[in-house]
Backbone as numpy.savetxt, mean C-alpha at the origin, in Angstrom:
# Nx Ny Nz CAx CAy CAz Cx Cy Cz
9.64 29.76 -5.80 9.30 28.30 -5.80 8.44 27.93 -4.90
8.61 28.48 -3.57 7.79 27.84 -2.53 6.45 28.27 -2.97
6.00 29.64 -3.42 4.80 30.15 -3.61 4.15 29.25 -4.68
4.93 28.91 -5.97 4.24 28.13 -7.00 3.97 26.47 -6.34
4.79 25.74 -5.52 4.36 24.76 -4.65 2.79 24.77 -4.07
2.90 26.00 -3.31 1.79 25.96 -2.52 0.43 26.45 -3.74
0.87 27.10 -4.72 -0.34 27.18 -5.65 -0.77 25.80 -6.23
0.41 25.48 -6.62 0.08 23.92 -7.14 -0.77 23.19 -6.47
-0.63 22.76 -4.84 -1.20 22.19 -3.80 -2.66 22.62 -3.74
-2.87 23.98 -3.84 -4.05 24.48 -3.66 -5.05 24.42 -4.79
-4.40 24.06 -6.09 -5.10 23.86 -7.08 -5.75 22.54 -7.33
-4.63 21.60 -6.69 -5.11 20.26 -6.70 -6.09 19.93 -5.58
-5.99 20.57 -4.55 -7.19 20.20 -3.54 -8.37 21.04 -3.74
-8.33 21.75 -4.73 -9.48 22.53 -5.43 -10.18 21.58 -6.00
-9.42 21.03 -7.09 -9.94 20.14 -8.01 -10.63 18.90 -7.12
-9.62 18.38 -6.26 -10.32 17.10 -5.59 -11.41 17.64 -4.64
-11.60 18.74 -4.02 -12.81 19.15 -3.77 -14.10 19.11 -4.47
-13.88 19.58 -5.64 -14.97 19.27 -6.53 -15.43 18.00 -7.46
-14.76 16.89 -7.01 -15.00 15.54 -7.01 -15.80 14.97 -5.99
-16.03 13.40 -6.40 -16.72 12.68 -5.61 -15.42 12.02 -4.20
-14.53 12.90 -4.17 -13.64 11.96 -3.23 -13.96 12.70 -1.97
-13.69 11.65 -0.81 -13.77 12.25 0.46 -12.44 11.83 1.30
-11.96 12.36 2.13 -10.76 11.86 2.66 -11.09 10.58 3.77
-10.40 9.73 3.99 -10.84 8.86 4.83 -9.99 8.99 6.30
-10.21 9.27 7.36 -9.76 9.52 8.64 -8.79 8.25 9.01
-7.66 8.81 9.49 -6.62 7.85 9.95 -7.34 6.74 10.95
-6.80 5.47 11.00 -7.10 4.56 11.82 -6.70 4.69 13.35
-7.09 4.48 14.17 -6.52 4.29 15.62 -5.09 3.54 15.40
-4.19 3.72 16.12 -2.98 3.04 16.09 -2.30 3.11 17.76
-1.69 1.82 17.82 -1.16 1.67 19.21 0.05 2.68 19.43
0.31 2.78 20.37 1.35 3.40 21.41 2.58 3.06 20.38
2.87 1.65 20.23 4.08 1.30 19.26 4.15 1.68 18.17
3.05 1.50 17.50 2.81 2.26 16.13 3.26 3.31 15.98
2.68 4.24 16.94 2.90 5.97 16.91 4.40 5.93 17.08
5.09 5.23 18.03 6.26 5.55 18.29 7.42 4.94 16.98
6.98 3.85 16.47 7.82 3.35 15.37 7.57 4.25 14.22
6.20 4.46 13.80 5.96 5.32 12.50 6.54 6.69 12.59
6.62 7.07 13.84 7.65 8.47 13.92 9.08 8.59 13.62
9.38 7.19 13.52 10.81 6.92 12.87 11.12 6.73 11.79
10.23 6.63 10.94 10.55 6.36 9.44 10.43 7.87 9.08
11.20 7.88 7.80 11.85 9.01 7.34 10.39 9.74 6.85
10.38 11.14 6.81 8.87 11.72 6.56 8.98 12.03 4.80
8.03 11.97 4.26 8.17 12.46 2.66 7.25 13.60 2.35
7.29 14.16 1.42 6.34 14.91 1.08 4.97 14.32 0.71
3.85 14.46 0.85 2.69 13.69 0.48 2.13 14.33 -0.96
1.93 13.64 -1.94 1.47 13.83 -3.26 0.03 13.64 -2.76
-0.88 14.38 -3.11 -2.77 14.41 -2.97 -3.12 13.41 -3.25
-2.44 13.08 -4.80 -3.07 12.37 -5.65 -3.19 10.82 -5.10
-2.06 10.41 -4.16 -2.04 9.12 -3.58 -2.61 9.26 -2.30
-3.47 10.14 -1.60 -4.41 10.07 -0.55 -4.99 8.79 -0.41
-5.45 8.89 0.80 -6.69 7.98 1.03 -8.04 8.58 0.94
-8.75 8.00 -0.09 -9.98 8.47 -0.38 -11.07 7.40 -0.43
-12.31 8.08 -0.10 -13.43 7.28 -0.28 -14.18 7.84 -1.33
-14.37 6.89 -2.52 -14.97 7.31 -3.83 -16.20 6.42 -4.46
-16.63 6.54 -5.59 -17.31 5.63 -6.41 -16.33 4.57 -6.71
-16.94 3.12 -7.06 -16.23 2.18 -7.20 -16.21 2.10 -8.83
-14.47 2.14 -9.37 -14.31 2.10 -10.57 -14.01 0.53 -11.06
-14.23 -0.54 -9.99 -13.77 -1.71 -10.36 -14.88 -2.79 -10.77
-16.19 -2.63 -10.12 -17.05 -3.46 -10.71 -17.25 -4.84 -9.72
-16.09 -4.94 -8.84 -15.80 -6.07 -8.05 -16.64 -6.19 -6.51
-16.74 -7.42 -6.26 -17.68 -7.76 -4.88 -17.39 -6.93 -3.95
-17.84 -6.39 -2.89 -17.41 -5.53 -1.57 -16.51 -6.91 -0.84
-15.54 -6.28 -0.39 -14.64 -7.08 0.56 -13.30 -7.35 -0.68
-13.40 -7.21 -1.73 -12.29 -7.40 -2.59 -11.30 -6.05 -2.63
-10.09 -6.50 -2.92 -8.64 -5.58 -3.08 -8.53 -5.85 -4.52
-8.49 -4.59 -5.20 -7.99 -4.70 -6.38 -6.95 -3.57 -6.52
-5.72 -4.05 -7.16 -4.49 -3.21 -7.36 -4.41 -2.78 -8.99
-4.45 -1.56 -9.05 -4.45 -0.96 -10.60 -2.68 -0.47 -10.70
-1.95 -1.71 -11.10 -0.51 -1.42 -11.32 0.00 0.07 -12.03
-0.63 -0.01 -13.34 -0.44 1.08 -14.26 -0.66 2.34 -13.43
-1.64 2.79 -12.87 -2.41 3.96 -12.03 -1.74 4.08 -10.74
-1.16 2.87 -10.00 -0.75 3.09 -8.96 -1.74 3.15 -7.56
-2.69 2.61 -7.85 -3.59 2.79 -6.96 -4.27 1.18 -6.33
-4.56 1.23 -5.06 -5.23 0.10 -4.40 -6.47 0.31 -4.19
-7.27 -0.31 -4.23 -8.99 -0.32 -4.17 -9.36 -1.33 -3.13
-10.05 -0.87 -2.15 -10.80 -1.87 -1.25 -12.24 -1.53 -1.60
-12.92 -2.55 -2.07 -14.22 -2.40 -2.22 -15.29 -2.40 -1.12
-16.19 -1.69 -1.02 -17.17 -1.41 0.25 -18.46 -1.67 -0.32
-19.48 -1.84 0.16 -21.08 -2.11 -0.13 -21.20 -0.82 -0.61
-22.05 -0.72 -1.59 -22.89 0.43 -2.00 -22.18 1.02 -3.35
-21.43 0.54 -4.01 -20.50 0.71 -5.20 -19.50 1.65 -4.73
-18.89 1.43 -3.54 -18.05 2.51 -3.15 -16.67 1.69 -2.71
-15.61 2.68 -2.81 -14.10 2.17 -2.72 -13.49 3.07 -1.78
-12.73 2.28 -1.05 -11.39 3.20 -0.47 -10.26 2.89 -1.07
-9.82 3.98 -1.90 -8.48 4.08 -2.89 -7.38 4.53 -1.83
-6.11 3.93 -2.28 -4.88 4.14 -1.74 -4.04 4.36 -2.65
-3.07 5.19 -2.44 -2.11 5.39 -3.23 -0.93 4.01 -2.83
-0.11 3.67 -3.95 0.58 2.33 -3.76 1.98 2.33 -4.55
2.79 1.97 -4.34 4.31 1.89 -4.91 3.88 0.32 -5.24
4.31 0.31 -6.66 4.16 -1.40 -7.35 5.73 -2.00 -7.72
5.60 -3.01 -8.31 6.99 -3.70 -8.75 7.13 -3.11 -10.15
8.68 -2.76 -10.33 8.94 -2.41 -11.86 8.79 -3.35 -12.62
9.00 -3.05 -14.00 8.33 -3.80 -14.94 8.71 -5.19 -14.73
10.05 -5.18 -14.51 11.08 -6.28 -14.54 10.30 -7.40 -13.39
10.05 -7.02 -12.34 9.46 -7.75 -11.26 8.41 -7.71 -10.99
7.39 -7.02 -11.73 6.02 -6.81 -11.40 5.12 -8.16 -11.72
3.90 -8.28 -10.96 3.23 -9.51 -11.08 1.87 -9.29 -10.69
0.92 -10.14 -11.60 -0.11 -9.86 -11.89 -0.99 -10.86 -11.65
-2.56 -11.09 -11.26 -3.01 -12.19 -11.23 -3.98 -12.22 -10.08
-4.49 -13.00 -9.42 -5.43 -13.33 -8.66 -5.21 -14.10 -7.15
-5.28 -13.58 -6.17 -4.36 -14.42 -4.95 -5.70 -14.02 -3.91
-5.23 -14.64 -2.58 -6.03 -14.49 -1.54 -4.76 -13.79 -0.19
-5.49 -13.24 0.67 -4.88 -12.97 1.52 -4.59 -14.33 2.65
-3.67 -14.75 2.94 -3.62 -15.86 3.60 -3.16 -16.05 5.15
-2.28 -14.66 5.19 -1.89 -14.31 6.41 -1.49 -12.83 6.84
-1.92 -12.33 7.77 -1.76 -11.01 8.15 -0.51 -10.76 9.44
0.15 -9.70 9.37 1.28 -9.64 10.55 1.47 -8.14 10.90
1.53 -7.73 11.83 1.95 -6.49 12.41 3.47 -6.46 12.57
3.78 -5.36 12.14 5.41 -5.01 12.00 6.52 -6.29 11.74
5.97 -7.02 10.62 6.65 -8.31 10.59 7.97 -8.29 10.34
8.73 -9.45 10.58 10.09 -9.74 10.09 10.15 -9.71 8.45
11.41 -9.37 7.90 11.70 -9.69 6.65 12.62 -10.57 6.23
12.17 -11.74 5.62 13.29 -12.58 5.05 13.30 -12.67 3.86
14.26 -11.57 2.74 14.35 -11.88 1.35 14.29 -13.03 0.71
13.58 -13.42 -0.35 13.59 -14.83 -1.21 15.14 -14.83 -1.58
15.46 -16.02 -1.76 16.56 -16.19 -2.50 16.83 -15.68 -3.59
15.98 -15.65 -4.68 16.38 -14.77 -5.99 16.70 -13.47 -5.51
15.85 -12.68 -4.61 16.09 -11.54 -4.26 17.67 -11.15 -3.79
18.22 -12.27 -2.90 19.46 -12.23 -2.20 20.34 -12.42 -3.48
20.10 -12.97 -4.46 21.01 -13.52 -5.57 21.34 -11.87 -6.41
20.28 -11.44 -6.43 20.13 -10.00 -7.51 21.06 -8.82 -6.59
20.45 -9.05 -5.10 21.12 -7.64 -4.36 21.89 -8.60 -2.93
23.15 -8.69 -3.16 23.69 -9.54 -2.06 23.67 -8.63 -0.86
23.46 -7.39 -0.53 23.41 -6.69 0.33 21.99 -6.67 1.34
20.88 -7.44 0.59 19.84 -7.40 1.41 19.74 -8.97 2.51
19.07 -8.55 3.60 19.27 -9.56 4.71 17.99 -9.57 5.68
18.04 -10.49 6.52 16.91 -10.68 7.10 16.99 -9.43 8.09
15.50 -8.76 8.39 15.52 -7.57 9.13 14.34 -7.62 9.93
14.62 -7.73 11.06 13.37 -7.71 12.28 12.35 -6.72 12.02
10.99 -7.03 12.49 10.11 -5.82 12.60 10.72 -4.69 13.22
10.07 -3.72 12.52 10.46 -2.30 13.32 10.59 -1.20 12.05
10.83 0.01 12.65 10.68 1.03 11.72 11.99 1.26 10.72
12.93 0.10 10.70 13.97 0.14 9.74 13.67 -1.15 8.75
12.64 -1.49 8.85 12.32 -2.82 8.24 11.63 -2.26 6.68
11.92 -2.99 5.72 11.39 -2.55 4.58 9.66 -3.02 4.36
9.36 -4.08 5.11 7.96 -4.38 5.01 6.80 -3.37 5.99
7.70 -2.46 6.58 6.68 -1.41 7.16 5.87 -1.87 8.64
4.70 -1.23 8.71 3.87 -1.34 10.13 3.10 -2.62 9.80
2.62 -3.39 8.69 1.94 -4.29 8.53 2.07 -5.13 7.13
1.77 -6.45 7.01 1.90 -7.09 5.82 0.64 -7.91 5.54
0.31 -8.16 4.32 -0.82 -8.93 3.72 0.08 -10.06 2.89
0.03 -11.47 3.39 0.69 -12.13 2.40 -0.24 -12.95 1.75
0.14 -12.80 0.29 -0.46 -13.20 -1.19 -0.53 -14.72 -1.37
-1.14 -15.52 -1.42 -1.12 -16.75 -1.90 -2.28 -17.10 -3.11
-1.70 -18.17 -4.07 -2.22 -18.29 -5.16 -3.05 -20.05 -4.53
-4.15 -20.07 -4.10 -4.49 -21.50 -3.54 -3.60 -21.75 -2.29
-2.71 -22.77 -2.18 -1.87 -22.86 -0.91 -0.26 -22.41 -1.45
-0.27 -22.00 -2.42 1.14 -21.73 -2.82 1.44 -20.16 -2.61
2.39 -19.75 -1.82 2.83 -18.43 -1.48 3.62 -18.01 -2.51
2.73 -16.68 -3.07 3.36 -16.09 -4.34 4.56 -15.43 -3.86
5.27 -15.22 -2.69 6.12 -14.34 -2.25 6.04 -12.99 -2.69
4.64 -12.60 -2.68 4.30 -11.03 -2.94 3.52 -10.80 -1.72
3.81 -9.41 -1.31 3.13 -9.10 -0.41 2.38 -7.55 -0.53
1.34 -7.42 0.15 0.84 -5.81 0.30 1.66 -5.29 1.80
2.18 -4.30 1.60 2.65 -3.80 3.07 3.13 -2.55 3.05
3.24 -2.18 4.11 3.95 -0.76 4.38 5.34 -0.68 4.06
5.92 0.79 4.18 7.25 1.08 3.94 8.03 1.72 4.76
9.33 1.64 4.50 10.18 2.73 5.36 10.66 3.88 4.22
10.30 4.02 3.01 10.41 4.75 1.92 9.20 5.39 1.40
8.28 6.05 2.00 7.28 6.75 1.93 7.25 7.54 0.51
8.46 8.29 0.31 8.65 8.83 -0.83 8.40 8.55 -1.97
8.75 6.85 -2.18 8.29 6.08 -3.30 6.92 5.75 -3.75
5.98 6.01 -2.84 4.51 5.96 -3.36 3.97 6.61 -4.49
3.30 5.82 -5.40 3.19 6.35 -6.86 4.15 5.80 -8.07
5.26 5.37 -7.51 6.27 4.74 -8.42 6.41 3.52 -8.65
6.83 2.87 -9.81 7.11 1.37 -10.10 8.39 1.18 -9.67
8.93 0.76 -8.36 10.18 0.34 -7.83 10.36 -0.74 -6.85
9.38 -1.59 -6.98 9.72 -2.61 -5.60 9.95 -4.03 -6.71
10.49 -4.84 -5.97 10.65 -6.16 -6.36 9.22 -6.96 -6.62
8.13 -6.10 -6.73 6.97 -6.90 -6.96 5.92 -6.68 -5.92
6.44 -6.24 -4.66 5.47 -6.15 -3.83 4.54 -4.69 -3.74
3.29 -4.85 -3.27 2.65 -3.51 -3.31 2.91 -2.74 -2.12
3.55 -1.77 -2.12 3.76 -0.99 -1.00 2.73 0.19 -1.07
2.67 0.72 0.59 1.70 1.59 1.09 2.09 2.41 2.29
1.84 3.61 2.30 2.24 4.08 3.44 1.67 3.65 4.50
2.43 3.84 5.87 2.26 2.63 6.88 0.83 3.21 7.33
0.50 4.48 7.48 -0.80 4.52 8.10 -1.93 4.09 7.12
-1.72 4.09 5.90 -2.98 3.44 5.25 -2.58 1.61 4.87
-1.52 1.30 5.15 -1.59 -0.30 5.27 -2.38 -0.65 6.48
-2.05 0.30 7.56 -2.83 -0.18 8.92 -4.39 -0.09 8.76
-4.91 1.25 8.08 -6.15 1.05 7.78 -6.57 -0.16 6.87
-5.79 -0.51 5.72 -6.27 -1.54 5.13 -6.34 -2.93 5.85
-5.18 -3.12 6.68 -4.83 -4.44 7.59 -6.23 -4.43 8.27
-6.65 -3.58 9.11 -7.91 -3.42 9.89 -9.23 -3.51 9.50
-9.50 -3.61 7.93 -10.46 -3.78 7.24 -10.75 -5.18 6.77
-9.53 -6.13 6.50 -9.72 -7.11 5.67 -9.44 -8.25 6.43
-9.98 -9.45 6.19 -9.93 -10.88 6.75 -8.73 -11.68 5.99
-8.30 -12.43 6.66 -7.63 -13.91 6.28 -8.56 -14.17 4.67
-8.22 -14.56 3.72 -8.90 -15.18 2.59 -9.50 -14.17 1.75
-9.52 -13.06 2.03 -9.80 -11.92 1.17 -9.37 -11.89 -0.20
-10.13 -11.70 -1.42 -9.55 -11.97 -2.69 -8.82 -10.59 -2.94
-7.87 -11.00 -3.81 -6.88 -9.91 -4.08 -6.81 -10.09 -5.76
-7.14 -8.95 -6.50 -6.85 -9.11 -8.13 -5.52 -7.86 -8.14
-4.64 -8.20 -8.95 -3.67 -7.53 -9.28 -3.76 -7.26 -10.66
-3.71 -5.88 -11.35 -3.96 -5.74 -12.68 -2.60 -5.19 -13.05
């Protein structure tokens, strides 16, 4: 069993090496980031959902974030027809959201205050202070349509094993190191397209 997993990983790495994909180095992190991320459970990473520099499949302007909910990828568009592609977890079909928004606010290790409709569905969810046990993870980008909070976020996660799945209540989840990388690249008012 272990040999077949290794063989599969080598095959995927070989295929990716032949493409125009390149890994993007991890961003610098603070000592608090390192300490708290070390407390988040580890998950076996799927190479398909790694962070890669690649040719732009979106056609959007540089500085735009595009989320492909079907393929489970988030693209940050760069100049020169390039993107950084990140693997994400998205909302399951019943709770997913699509549309165009903007980043209205950014936060490091944000507190989580679940909206009323989520508390009605799942009475066990409650306010959680920012930290390694918080479902929003290391960073959050708050999405607004005009001046109205959509209540959807692009954020880290304390469940990295779910990257690549449709499992959230509509938010876009990223590995903590990936959301730190994206957070460092985007500004308030960045355009976000969720398809």
